[in-house]
N, C-alpha and C positions, 0 to 999 in steps of 0.2 A: 392643510392640517390633516387631511385623510391619509396622505402618504406617510407622515410621521407616525400616525396611529397604526397603520399596517406594518411599518418597520418595527415598532415596539412589540406588536404581537408576534411577529416573526422572530425577533431577537430573544424574546422571553420563552419561547417554546423550548421544550426539553431537548429536541434534536439539535438545535443550534448550540446549546450549552454542552451537550455531549460531544459535538464536533470540536468545539473550542478546547475542551479537555483533551480530546484525542490529538489535536495539533500540538499542544504543549508536551504531552507525554511522547508523541512521535519525535519532536525536536530533541528531547532528552535522550530518547532511544537512538536517534541518529548520531548523537555525540558519542554514545557508548560504542556503537558499531564502528564509527570512524577511529576511535581509540583502539578497538580490537584489531582492525585492519592495519593501522599504521604502527602500532606498538607491539603487536604480537605476530600477526600473520605475515606481514611483509618482512620483518627481520628473519623469520623462519625460512621464507622463500629466498631471501638474500643469502642465508647460510647454506641452503641447499644448492644454490646456483654459483657458489664460490665468491660471494661478496657483492653480487650485482644488486643495486637498489633501483627500483623503478622510478622513484621520484627524481633521480638525477638524470634520467634519460630525457634528452631534449634535442631539438633541431634548431640550431642557431641561425637566424636569418641575418642578423647584423651584430657584429661584435661590439662590445662596449668601447666607447671612446674615452680614454683616460688622459688626464693631464697631471702627471705625477701620481699622487694618491687620490686625487679628486676625479669623480666620474662626471664627464662632460655630457655624454649621451649613454643612457643605460643600454644593456644588452637587450636585443629583441629576439625572443626565442619562443618556439612552440614547445611547451613542456608536456609532451605526450606521455611520459612516464607517470606523471601525476594523474593524468586522465585514466590510465590503467588502474591506479589505486582507487580512484573514485568509482570506477566500474565494479571493483571488488566490493566496495561499500554498498553500492546499489544492489548487487546480487544477494548479498547477505541480508539486507533489509527486506528485499522482495521475498526471499525465502521465508523469513520470519513472519512476514505478513501473511503469506500463503498458509503457513502452519496455523496461525491464529484464526484465519477465516475458515480453514478446514475444520478446526476444533469447534468453532462456533456453529458451523453448519451441522456438525455431527450432534452437538448438544440440542440444536433446534429440532432435528429430526426425532430425537428421543422424547422431547417435550410435547410435540404435536401428537394428539391422539389419532389413532387410525380412523379414517373416515368411516362412518356408519354405513352398513349395507343399505342400499336403497330399499325403502319399505314397499312391499307389494300391495296390490289393491286389497281392500277388505272384502269380506264375504258379501256385504251389502252392495258394494260397488260391482263385484262380479255378477251378482244376481240381476242388478239393474242393467248391466251391459247385455246379459243374455236376453232379458225381457225386451230390450230395445231392438236387438237383432231379430228376435222372433216377430215383433210387430212389423218390422220392415219387410219381412218375407211375405 
């Protein structure tokens, strides 16, 4: 029963809820970036390179075995062009996260008050220290 209570306390804490919200928003953001890359950036790259599309680039290990119109064994291929597109997705998401973290850190620095200068000893403390030094001599 103690384990369940600990888990409940952990799950109800604000940080876990914030993290869950972040995961949901991150998933939605990932879909937006994937669409940006596949629907906007990659077609522009394709137009600039004379019609090349990364997603079609692959290394066929085994051709598909066909029997008329029916596929007996599907093609076995390494679709490394799709991998390049996913790398573009990752770079864009990583850059956006970098900008968000950088902005949050900048805001955090502005919010934090400058540390107070260390307080020096009071007159009474200095006089007490001088008295003690004179006694020791």
